N, CA, C and O atoms as CSV, one atom per row, in Angstrom:
chain,resi,resn,atom,element,x,y,z
A,1,MET,N,N,-10.403,-28.016,-6.705
A,1,MET,CA,C,-11.076,-27.313,-5.644
A,1,MET,C,C,-10.052,-26.493,-4.871
A,1,MET,O,O,-8.964,-26.981,-4.563
A,2,GLU,N,N,-10.398,-25.252,-4.560
A,2,GLU,CA,C,-9.523,-24.390,-3.784
A,2,GLU,C,C,-10.226,-23.966,-2.507
A,2,GLU,O,O,-11.443,-23.784,-2.482
A,3,THR,N,N,-9.451,-23.814,-1.457
A,3,THR,CA,C,-9.957,-23.350,-0.175
A,3,THR,C,C,-8.959,-22.388,0.421
A,3,THR,O,O,-7.755,-22.644,0.395
A,4,ALA,N,N,-9.442,-21.285,0.957
A,4,ALA,CA,C,-8.564,-20.341,1.651
A,4,ALA,C,C,-8.369,-20.850,3.074
A,4,ALA,O,O,-9.337,-21.109,3.789
A,5,LEU,N,N,-7.121,-20.987,3.470
A,5,LEU,CA,C,-6.810,-21.469,4.814
A,5,LEU,C,C,-6.257,-20.333,5.655
A,5,LEU,O,O,-5.476,-19.512,5.176
A,6,THR,N,N,-6.666,-20.295,6.899
A,6,THR,CA,C,-6.091,-19.320,7.811
A,6,THR,C,C,-4.687,-19.779,8.179
A,6,THR,O,O,-4.388,-20.969,8.088
A,7,PRO,N,N,-3.822,-18.860,8.591
A,7,PRO,CA,C,-2.455,-19.249,8.944
A,7,PRO,C,C,-2.439,-20.311,10.042
A,7,PRO,O,O,-3.254,-20.287,10.965
A,8,GLY,N,N,-1.511,-21.223,9.921
A,8,GLY,CA,C,-1.371,-22.291,10.906
A,8,GLY,C,C,-0.731,-23.512,10.293
A,8,GLY,O,O,-0.283,-23.487,9.147
A,9,THR,N,N,-0.692,-24.581,11.065
A,9,THR,CA,C,-0.122,-25.851,10.615
A,9,THR,C,C,-1.247,-26.861,10.484
A,9,THR,O,O,-2.047,-27.041,11.403
A,10,TYR,N,N,-1.302,-27.513,9.344
A,10,TYR,CA,C,-2.358,-28.480,9.054
A,10,TYR,C,C,-1.740,-29.847,8.776
A,10,TYR,O,O,-0.689,-29.947,8.143
A,11,GLU,N,N,-2.403,-30.895,9.255
A,11,GLU,CA,C,-2.003,-32.264,8.941
A,11,GLU,C,C,-3.082,-32.873,8.063
A,11,GLU,O,O,-4.273,-32.639,8.267
A,12,TYR,N,N,-2.647,-33.662,7.076
A,12,TYR,CA,C,-3.612,-34.284,6.170
A,12,TYR,C,C,-3.036,-35.569,5.588
A,12,TYR,O,O,-1.827,-35.798,5.628
A,13,CYS,N,N,-3.912,-36.394,5.053
A,13,CYS,CA,C,-3.543,-37.617,4.332
A,13,CYS,C,C,-4.363,-37.674,3.046
A,13,CYS,O,O,-5.399,-37.021,2.919
A,14,LEU,N,N,-3.883,-38.455,2.115
A,14,LEU,CA,C,-4.610,-38.706,0.875
A,14,LEU,C,C,-5.182,-40.115,0.933
A,14,LEU,O,O,-4.612,-40.997,1.576
A,15,VAL,N,N,-6.293,-40.323,0.269
A,15,VAL,CA,C,-6.857,-41.667,0.139
A,15,VAL,C,C,-6.671,-42.075,-1.322
A,15,VAL,O,O,-7.264,-41.478,-2.221
A,16,VAL,N,N,-5.849,-43.090,-1.548
A,16,VAL,CA,C,-5.546,-43.581,-2.888
A,16,VAL,C,C,-5.932,-45.055,-2.948
A,16,VAL,O,O,-5.415,-45.871,-2.185
A,17,ASP,N,N,-6.837,-45.385,-3.852
A,17,ASP,CA,C,-7.331,-46.764,-3.983
A,17,ASP,C,C,-7.783,-47.322,-2.640
A,17,ASP,O,O,-7.538,-48.486,-2.325
A,18,GLY,N,N,-8.449,-46.473,-1.848
A,18,GLY,CA,C,-8.983,-46.905,-0.559
A,18,GLY,C,C,-7.958,-46.959,0.565
A,18,GLY,O,O,-8.301,-47.324,1.689
A,19,GLN,N,N,-6.720,-46.608,0.289
A,19,GLN,CA,C,-5.661,-46.652,1.304
A,19,GLN,C,C,-5.237,-45.233,1.688
A,19,GLN,O,O,-5.031,-44.378,0.827
A,20,TRP,N,N,-5.110,-44.999,3.010
A,20,TRP,CA,C,-4.621,-43.717,3.505
A,20,TRP,C,C,-3.112,-43.660,3.339
A,20,TRP,O,O,-2.402,-44.603,3.685
A,21,MET,N,N,-2.629,-42.540,2.802
A,21,MET,CA,C,-1.186,-42.392,2.635
A,21,MET,C,C,-0.800,-40.921,2.708
A,21,MET,O,O,-1.615,-40.054,2.392
A,22,PRO,N,N,0.432,-40.628,3.119
A,22,PRO,CA,C,0.867,-39.228,3.119
A,22,PRO,C,C,1.053,-38.738,1.682
A,22,PRO,O,O,1.239,-39.530,0.757
A,23,ASP,N,N,1.000,-37.442,1.521
A,23,ASP,CA,C,1.201,-36.808,0.220
A,23,ASP,C,C,2.666,-36.980,-0.184
A,23,ASP,O,O,3.548,-36.498,0.528
A,24,PRO,N,N,2.953,-37.647,-1.297
A,24,PRO,CA,C,4.346,-37.863,-1.694
A,24,PRO,C,C,5.085,-36.565,-2.033
A,24,PRO,O,O,6.316,-36.543,-2.034
A,25,SER,N,N,4.356,-35.491,-2.318
A,25,SER,CA,C,5.025,-34.230,-2.629
A,25,SER,C,C,5.191,-33.322,-1.404
A,25,SER,O,O,5.764,-32.238,-1.513
A,26,ALA,N,N,4.700,-33.751,-0.254
A,26,ALA,CA,C,4.836,-32.951,0.968
A,26,ALA,C,C,6.280,-32.988,1.452
A,26,ALA,O,O,6.935,-34.029,1.408
A,27,SER,N,N,6.760,-31.852,1.910
A,27,SER,CA,C,8.150,-31.786,2.380
A,27,SER,C,C,8.302,-32.237,3.829
A,27,SER,O,O,9.420,-32.452,4.296
A,28,GLU,N,N,7.190,-32.381,4.543
A,28,GLU,CA,C,7.262,-32.780,5.943
A,28,GLU,C,C,6.113,-33.727,6.284
A,28,GLU,O,O,4.994,-33.550,5.802
A,29,THR,N,N,6.390,-34.728,7.110
A,29,THR,CA,C,5.366,-35.629,7.630
A,29,THR,C,C,5.573,-35.806,9.127
A,29,THR,O,O,6.664,-35.581,9.651
A,30,VAL,N,N,4.496,-36.218,9.810
A,30,VAL,CA,C,4.554,-36.502,11.249
A,30,VAL,C,C,3.778,-37.784,11.512
A,30,VAL,O,O,2.874,-38.127,10.749
A,31,PRO,N,N,4.123,-38.504,12.592
A,31,PRO,CA,C,3.357,-39.711,12.913
A,31,PRO,C,C,1.922,-39.358,13.313
A,31,PRO,O,O,1.674,-38.327,13.939
A,32,ASN,N,N,0.986,-40.231,12.941
A,32,ASN,CA,C,-0.396,-40.028,13.384
A,32,ASN,C,C,-0.756,-41.102,14.409
A,32,ASN,O,O,-0.013,-42.070,14.567
A,33,PRO,N,N,-1.878,-40.948,15.104
A,33,PRO,CA,C,-2.231,-41.900,16.167
A,33,PRO,C,C,-2.622,-43.292,15.665
A,33,PRO,O,O,-2.863,-44.185,16.477
A,34,PHE,N,N,-2.689,-43.493,14.359
A,34,PHE,CA,C,-3.106,-44.779,13.802
A,34,PHE,C,C,-1.930,-45.604,13.292
A,34,PHE,O,O,-2.123,-46.633,12.644
A,35,GLY,N,N,-0.713,-45.155,13.583
A,35,GLY,CA,C,0.469,-45.889,13.157
A,35,GLY,C,C,0.986,-45.499,11.789
A,35,GLY,O,O,1.987,-46.048,11.327
A,36,GLY,N,N,0.327,-44.565,11.135
A,36,GLY,CA,C,0.774,-44.096,9.823
A,36,GLY,C,C,1.430,-42.732,9.941
A,36,GLY,O,O,1.897,-42.339,11.010
A,37,ARG,N,N,1.458,-42.026,8.837
A,37,ARG,CA,C,2.054,-40.686,8.820
A,37,ARG,C,C,1.082,-39.708,8.176
A,37,ARG,O,O,0.354,-40.059,7.248
A,38,ASN,N,N,1.079,-38.484,8.677
A,38,ASN,CA,C,0.301,-37.394,8.095
A,38,ASN,C,C,1.258,-36.427,7.407
A,38,ASN,O,O,2.372,-36.204,7.881
A,39,SER,N,N,0.829,-35.870,6.317
A,39,SER,CA,C,1.578,-34.799,5.659
A,39,SER,C,C,1.310,-33.509,6.422
A,39,SER,O,O,0.256,-33.340,7.034
A,40,VAL,N,N,2.278,-32.607,6.375
A,40,VAL,CA,C,2.149,-31.331,7.082
A,40,VAL,C,C,2.170,-30.194,6.068
A,40,VAL,O,O,3.007,-30.157,5.166
A,41,LEU,N,N,1.235,-29.273,6.236
A,41,LEU,CA,C,1.176,-28.072,5.420
A,41,LEU,C,C,1.203,-26.885,6.368
A,41,LEU,O,O,0.348,-26.761,7.244
A,42,LYS,N,N,2.193,-26.010,6.189
A,42,LYS,CA,C,2.301,-24.806,7.016
A,42,LYS,C,C,1.874,-23.609,6.182
A,42,LYS,O,O,2.457,-23.322,5.136
A,43,VAL,N,N,0.847,-22.916,6.660
A,43,VAL,CA,C,0.326,-21.742,5.971
A,43,VAL,C,C,0.781,-20.512,6.740
A,43,VAL,O,O,0.417,-20.315,7.899
A,44,ALA,N,N,1.582,-19.690,6.077
A,44,ALA,CA,C,2.099,-18.468,6.697
A,44,ALA,C,C,1.095,-17.337,6.536
A,44,ALA,O,O,0.255,-17.353,5.637
A,45,CYS,N,N,1.198,-16.372,7.410
A,45,CYS,CA,C,0.338,-15.190,7.334
A,45,CYS,C,C,0.963,-14.185,6.373
A,45,CYS,O,O,2.153,-13.883,6.465
A,46,SER,N,N,0.163,-13.676,5.463
A,46,SER,CA,C,0.623,-12.624,4.562
A,46,SER,C,C,-0.487,-11.595,4.471
A,46,SER,O,O,-1.648,-11.932,4.705
A,47,PRO,N,N,-0.172,-10.358,4.141
A,47,PRO,CA,C,-1.230,-9.350,3.999
A,47,PRO,C,C,-2.276,-9.766,2.968
A,47,PRO,O,O,-3.467,-9.509,3.147
A,48,GLU,N,N,-1.832,-10.404,1.894
A,48,GLU,CA,C,-2.766,-10.837,0.852
A,48,GLU,C,C,-3.711,-11.913,1.387
A,48,GLU,O,O,-4.913,-11.874,1.124
A,49,ALA,N,N,-3.166,-12.873,2.135
A,49,ALA,CA,C,-3.996,-13.939,2.700
A,49,ALA,C,C,-4.977,-13.380,3.724
A,49,ALA,O,O,-6.130,-13.808,3.782
A,50,THR,N,N,-4.526,-12.437,4.520
A,50,THR,CA,C,-5.402,-11.817,5.504
A,50,THR,C,C,-6.533,-11.079,4.810
A,50,THR,O,O,-7.684,-11.162,5.238
A,51,HIS,N,N,-6.216,-10.357,3.742
A,51,HIS,CA,C,-7.238,-9.623,2.990
A,51,HIS,C,C,-8.271,-10.581,2.404
A,51,HIS,O,O,-9.472,-10.322,2.478
A,52,ARG,N,N,-7.808,-11.682,1.825
A,52,ARG,CA,C,-8.743,-12.661,1.249
A,52,ARG,C,C,-9.661,-13.231,2.309
A,52,ARG,O,O,-10.866,-13.356,2.089
A,53,ALA,N,N,-9.093,-13.584,3.476
A,53,ALA,CA,C,-9.897,-14.173,4.554
A,53,ALA,C,C,-10.950,-13.179,5.039
A,53,ALA,O,O,-12.094,-13.561,5.284
A,54,GLU,N,N,-10.574,-11.912,5.178
A,54,GLU,CA,C,-11.537,-10.896,5.612
A,54,GLU,C,C,-12.587,-10.644,4.539
A,54,GLU,O,O,-13.767,-10.489,4.854
A,55,ALA,N,N,-12.175,-10.600,3.284
A,55,ALA,CA,C,-13.101,-10.335,2.183
A,55,ALA,C,C,-14.122,-11.454,2.029
A,55,ALA,O,O,-15.258,-11.204,1.625
A,56,ALA,N,N,-13.735,-12.666,2.343
A,56,ALA,CA,C,-14.653,-13.808,2.203
A,56,ALA,C,C,-15.844,-13.681,3.138
A,56,ALA,O,O,-16.897,-14.266,2.884
A,57,ASN,N,N,-15.690,-12.924,4.215
A,57,ASN,CA,C,-16.769,-12.772,5.196
A,57,ASN,C,C,-17.579,-11.503,5.005
A,57,ASN,O,O,-18.489,-11.232,5.789
A,58,GLN,N,N,-17.268,-10.718,3.980
A,58,GLN,CA,C,-17.964,-9.459,3.743
A,58,GLN,C,C,-19.005,-9.627,2.638
A,58,GLN,O,O,-18.772,-10.355,1.673
A,59,PRO,N,N,-20.158,-8.956,2.775
A,59,PRO,CA,C,-21.148,-9.020,1.691
A,59,PRO,C,C,-20.638,-8.258,0.468
A,59,PRO,O,O,-19.866,-7.307,0.595
A,60,LEU,N,N,-21.069,-8.679,-0.696
A,60,LEU,CA,C,-20.695,-7.999,-1.934
A,60,LEU,C,C,-21.506,-6.716,-2.077
A,60,LEU,O,O,-22.684,-6.677,-1.723
A,61,LYS,N,N,-20.879,-5.680,-2.592
A,61,LYS,CA,C,-21.564,-4.413,-2.814
A,61,LYS,C,C,-21.542,-4.110,-4.306
A,61,LYS,O,O,-20.502,-4.220,-4.955
A,62,ASN,N,N,-22.685,-3.732,-4.842
A,62,ASN,CA,C,-22.775,-3.359,-6.244
A,62,ASN,C,C,-22.819,-1.843,-6.330
A,62,ASN,O,O,-23.850,-1.229,-6.056
A,63,THR,N,N,-21.701,-1.240,-6.711
A,63,THR,CA,C,-21.644,0.215,-6.819
A,63,THR,C,C,-21.784,0.688,-8.257
A,63,THR,O,O,-21.876,1.893,-8.492
A,64,SER,N,N,-21.804,-0.213,-9.216
A,64,SER,CA,C,-21.872,0.199,-10.624
A,64,SER,C,C,-23.176,0.924,-10.933
A,64,SER,O,O,-23.182,1.843,-11.753
A,65,ASN,N,N,-24.274,0.539,-10.305
A,65,ASN,CA,C,-25.565,1.169,-10.524
A,65,ASN,C,C,-25.538,2.617,-10.045
A,65,ASN,O,O,-26.064,3.496,-10.726
A,66,GLN,N,N,-24.944,2.878,-8.902
A,66,GLN,CA,C,-24.861,4.227,-8.354
A,66,GLN,C,C,-24.037,5.126,-9.272
A,66,GLN,O,O,-24.418,6.273,-9.505
A,67,LYS,N,N,-22.937,4.641,-9.787
A,67,LYS,CA,C,-22.085,5.435,-10.663
A,67,LYS,C,C,-22.823,5.791,-11.949
A,67,LYS,O,O,-22.688,6.906,-12.451
A,68,THR,N,N,-23.603,4.852,-12.486
A,68,THR,CA,C,-24.356,5.087,-13.712
A,68,THR,C,C,-25.394,6.179,-13.486
A,68,THR,O,O,-25.550,7.063,-14.328
A,69,GLN,N,N,-26.105,6.132,-12.365
A,69,GLN,CA,C,-27.118,7.135,-12.076
A,69,GLN,C,C,-26.489,8.519,-11.939
A,69,GLN,O,O,-27.030,9.493,-12.461
A,70,LYS,N,N,-25.362,8.620,-11.251
A,70,LYS,CA,C,-24.692,9.903,-11.079
A,70,LYS,C,C,-24.251,10.449,-12.433
A,70,LYS,O,O,-24.392,11.642,-12.699
A,71,TYR,N,N,-23.716,9.577,-13.292
A,71,TYR,CA,C,-23.264,9.991,-14.619
A,71,TYR,C,C,-24.443,10.510,-15.440
A,71,TYR,O,O,-24.327,11.538,-16.107
A,72,GLU,N,N,-25.574,9.808,-15.396
A,72,GLU,CA,C,-26.745,10.214,-16.170
A,72,GLU,C,C,-27.268,11.561,-15.689
A,72,GLU,O,O,-27.656,12.395,-16.507
A,73,GLN,N,N,-27.286,11.794,-14.370
A,73,GLN,CA,C,-27.760,13.063,-13.839
A,73,GLN,C,C,-26.836,14.195,-14.276
A,73,GLN,O,O,-27.305,15.271,-14.647
A,74,THR,N,N,-25.536,13.959,-14.235
A,74,THR,CA,C,-24.571,14.977,-14.654
A,74,THR,C,C,-24.701,15.262,-16.139
A,74,THR,O,O,-24.673,16.417,-16.564
A,75,ASN,N,N,-24.843,14.215,-16.916
A,75,ASN,CA,C,-24.957,14.338,-18.361
A,75,ASN,C,C,-26.231,15.093,-18.741
A,75,ASN,O,O,-26.196,15.913,-19.658
A,76,THR,N,N,-27.339,14.846,-18.073
A,76,THR,CA,C,-28.617,15.492,-18.338
A,76,THR,C,C,-28.539,16.969,-18.008
A,76,THR,O,O,-29.034,17.802,-18.768
A,77,SER,N,N,-27.917,17.309,-16.871
A,77,SER,CA,C,-27.839,18.713,-16.466
A,77,SER,C,C,-26.949,19.504,-17.402
A,77,SER,O,O,-27.159,20.706,-17.566
A,78,ASN,N,N,-25.962,18.872,-18.023
A,78,ASN,CA,C,-25.084,19.569,-18.955
A,78,ASN,C,C,-25.785,19.861,-20.279
A,78,ASN,O,O,-25.392,20.787,-20.988
A,79,GLN,N,N,-26.806,19.096,-20.621
A,79,GLN,CA,C,-27.496,19.259,-21.889
A,79,GLN,C,C,-28.518,20.382,-21.858
A,79,GLN,O,O,-28.912,20.861,-22.921
A,80,GLN,N,N,-28.964,20.823,-20.692
A,80,GLN,CA,C,-30.020,21.848,-20.614
A,80,GLN,C,C,-29.519,23.213,-20.835
A,80,GLN,O,O,-30.295,24.168,-20.798
């Protein structure tokens, strides 16, 4: 599963065999209020990430139909 994250710092834990634990591959952890540790993920801002986040909120546009109609009209007028 993939999710686009906005820039910022995120804390998370994994649940393994019913036990909460920090991500062993995380480079940073911080204490949590329950006496354990949370893994830290820092998401930096990049133009590509910003574009993806903005695009996710935009409706899809189908322009292929319009191009086909224009091509057919041009092609028909050239044949006469």
